[in-house]
Z-matrix of the N, CA and C atoms (Angstrom, degrees):
N
C 1 1.454
C 2 1.526 1 110.11
N 3 1.298 2 117.39 1 -40.80
C 4 1.457 3 121.68 2 178.83
C 5 1.527 4 111.03 3 -63.48
N 6 1.335 5 116.16 4 -38.33
C 7 1.458 6 120.89 5 177.85
C 8 1.526 7 110.20 6 -64.36
N 9 1.330 8 118.79 7 -38.97
C 10 1.461 9 123.24 8 178.07
C 11 1.525 10 110.41 9 -62.39
N 12 1.304 11 117.12 10 -43.21
C 13 1.468 12 121.16 11 -179.76
C 14 1.525 13 110.44 12 -65.11
N 15 1.323 14 117.88 13 -40.99
C 16 1.464 15 120.62 14 178.50
C 17 1.522 16 110.70 15 -64.66
N 18 1.325 17 117.19 16 -42.55
C 19 1.470 18 120.24 17 178.45
C 20 1.525 19 111.22 18 -65.61
N 21 1.322 20 116.73 19 -40.06
C 22 1.457 21 120.88 20 179.41
C 23 1.530 22 110.50 21 -63.27
N 24 1.307 23 117.20 22 -41.61
C 25 1.465 24 122.06 23 179.94
C 26 1.529 25 111.51 24 -65.53
N 27 1.316 26 117.71 25 -35.58
C 28 1.461 27 121.71 26 -177.44
C 29 1.531 28 113.56 27 -87.12
N 30 1.319 29 117.65 28 -11.79
C 31 1.468 30 121.57 29 -177.96
C 32 1.521 31 109.50 30 -74.86
N 33 1.337 32 117.21 31 125.91
C 34 1.457 33 122.08 32 -178.17
C 35 1.523 34 112.43 33 -118.75
N 36 1.326 35 117.86 34 19.13
C 37 1.462 36 120.75 35 -177.49
C 38 1.519 37 112.42 36 -64.51
N 39 1.316 38 119.37 37 -37.19
C 40 1.451 39 122.32 38 -177.86
C 41 1.517 40 114.06 39 -84.07
N 42 1.317 41 117.56 40 -8.03
C 43 1.463 42 120.61 41 -176.86
C 44 1.524 43 111.58 42 -64.97
N 45 1.325 44 117.49 43 -37.14
C 46 1.456 45 120.88 44 179.96
C 47 1.526 46 109.69 45 -67.09
N 48 1.312 47 116.84 46 -39.68
C 49 1.465 48 120.84 47 178.48
C 50 1.523 49 110.66 48 -62.27
N 51 1.304 50 117.44 49 -43.58
C 52 1.459 51 121.49 50 178.62
C 53 1.516 52 110.02 51 -62.85
N 54 1.317 53 117.67 52 -41.45
C 55 1.468 54 120.80 53 177.90
C 56 1.519 55 111.01 54 -59.68
N 57 1.334 56 116.98 55 -45.28
C 58 1.463 57 120.03 56 -179.18
C 59 1.521 58 111.45 57 -66.70
N 60 1.314 59 118.23 58 -36.85
C 61 1.463 60 120.79 59 178.32
C 62 1.525 61 110.37 60 -64.80
N 63 1.305 62 117.48 61 -44.16
C 64 1.459 63 121.60 62 179.77
C 65 1.530 64 110.46 63 -65.89
N 66 1.315 65 117.57 64 -44.06
C 67 1.467 66 120.22 65 179.08
C 68 1.524 67 111.43 66 -65.04
N 69 1.323 68 117.33 67 -40.24
C 70 1.463 69 120.69 68 178.60
C 71 1.518 70 110.83 69 -64.52
N 72 1.319 71 117.45 70 -42.09
C 73 1.463 72 121.03 71 178.14
C 74 1.530 73 110.44 72 -63.22
N 75 1.307 74 117.58 73 -40.58
C 76 1.462 75 120.97 74 179.39
C 77 1.529 76 110.68 75 -65.19
N 78 1.317 77 117.24 76 -40.43
C 79 1.466 78 120.92 77 179.05
C 80 1.523 79 110.44 78 -65.54
N 81 1.330 80 117.36 79 -40.98
C 82 1.464 81 120.99 80 179.29
C 83 1.529 82 110.39 81 -64.02
N 84 1.322 83 117.46 82 -45.50
C 85 1.469 84 120.73 83 -179.61
C 86 1.524 85 110.40 84 -64.11
N 87 1.315 86 117.56 85 -42.11
C 88 1.462 87 121.14 86 178.07
C 89 1.524 88 110.63 87 -63.95
N 90 1.318 89 117.11 88 -41.02
C 91 1.462 90 120.61 89 177.77
C 92 1.517 91 112.33 90 -63.15
N 93 1.320 92 117.30 91 -41.06
C 94 1.462 93 120.55 92 177.24
C 95 1.527 94 111.64 93 -65.02
N 96 1.316 95 116.81 94 -39.40
C 97 1.463 96 120.43 95 178.80
C 98 1.523 97 110.87 96 -65.22
N 99 1.314 98 117.02 97 -44.38
C 100 1.464 99 120.94 98 179.26
C 101 1.526 100 109.74 99 -66.19
N 102 1.320 101 117.48 100 -42.14
C 103 1.459 102 120.66 101 178.10
C 104 1.514 103 112.30 102 -60.93
N 105 1.311 104 116.98 103 -41.21
C 106 1.462 105 120.80 104 177.77
C 107 1.518 106 112.16 105 -64.78
N 108 1.323 107 116.74 106 -41.80
C 109 1.463 108 120.32 107 179.71
C 110 1.523 109 111.05 108 -66.21
N 111 1.321 110 117.18 109 -43.00
C 112 1.463 111 120.81 110 179.21
C 113 1.525 112 110.11 111 -65.50
N 114 1.314 113 116.41 112 -39.92
C 115 1.471 114 120.30 113 -179.76
C 116 1.526 115 111.20 114 -63.43
N 117 1.332 116 116.09 115 -45.06
C 118 1.469 117 119.31 116 178.31
C 119 1.519 118 111.25 117 -63.21
N 120 1.325 119 117.09 118 -41.57
C 121 1.461 120 120.79 119 179.11
C 122 1.520 121 111.96 120 -65.27
N 123 1.321 122 117.20 121 -42.00
C 124 1.465 123 120.35 122 179.80
C 125 1.523 124 110.78 123 -67.31
N 126 1.312 125 117.10 124 -38.06
C 127 1.464 126 120.25 125 178.29
C 128 1.522 127 110.49 126 -65.62
N 129 1.316 128 117.00 127 -43.09
C 130 1.463 129 121.05 128 177.85
C 131 1.520 130 111.64 129 -62.30
N 132 1.314 131 117.33 130 -43.29
C 133 1.456 132 121.32 131 178.70
C 134 1.529 133 110.79 132 -64.88
N 135 1.319 134 117.41 133 -41.93
C 136 1.461 135 120.74 134 178.19
C 137 1.523 136 110.82 135 -62.82
N 138 1.309 137 117.72 136 -39.02
C 139 1.465 138 120.96 137 177.26
C 140 1.526 139 111.38 138 -65.83
N 141 1.334 140 117.41 139 -39.88
C 142 1.462 141 120.86 140 177.47
C 143 1.529 142 111.14 141 -63.61
N 144 1.331 143 116.86 142 -41.48
C 145 1.466 144 120.49 143 178.26
C 146 1.523 145 110.42 144 -65.13
N 147 1.323 146 116.21 145 -41.87
C 148 1.461 147 119.47 146 178.43
C 149 1.525 148 111.37 147 -61.62
N 150 1.323 149 117.10 148 -43.49
C 151 1.470 150 120.71 149 178.21
C 152 1.529 151 110.95 150 -62.50
N 153 1.335 152 117.57 151 -41.13
C 154 1.452 153 120.60 152 179.12
C 155 1.528 154 111.52 153 -63.93
N 156 1.305 155 115.27 154 -41.85
C 157 1.470 156 118.69 155 179.66
C 158 1.519 157 111.54 156 -68.50
N 159 1.322 158 117.00 157 -35.99
C 160 1.469 159 120.20 158 178.45
C 161 1.533 160 111.24 159 -66.94
N 162 1.311 161 118.00 160 -32.35
C 163 1.456 162 122.56 161 -176.60
C 164 1.522 163 114.06 162 -86.55
N 165 1.342 164 117.69 163 -5.63
C 166 1.468 165 120.97 164 179.80
C 167 1.525 166 109.29 165 -73.92
N 168 1.305 167 115.02 166 142.83
C 169 1.465 168 120.16 167 175.85
C 170 1.525 169 108.78 168 -83.00
N 171 1.296 170 115.49 169 131.74
C 172 1.460 171 119.93 170 176.31
C 173 1.521 172 108.91 171 -76.65
N 174 1.322 173 116.56 172 123.68
C 175 1.474 174 119.43 173 -177.86
C 176 1.504 175 110.46 174 -99.20
């Protein structure tokens, strides 16, 4: 049993998988944050353009 615990402690096969899971989660969260910021900015810009067009005098 002691030998099993020592081997388990020294085994690093799953460490790469954990690294990829953490990096993938970080990329997804960053992508969602950037997407939200771009969406809010585009919506604000579209509203500003709409207001400008509504306020133009038709010639």
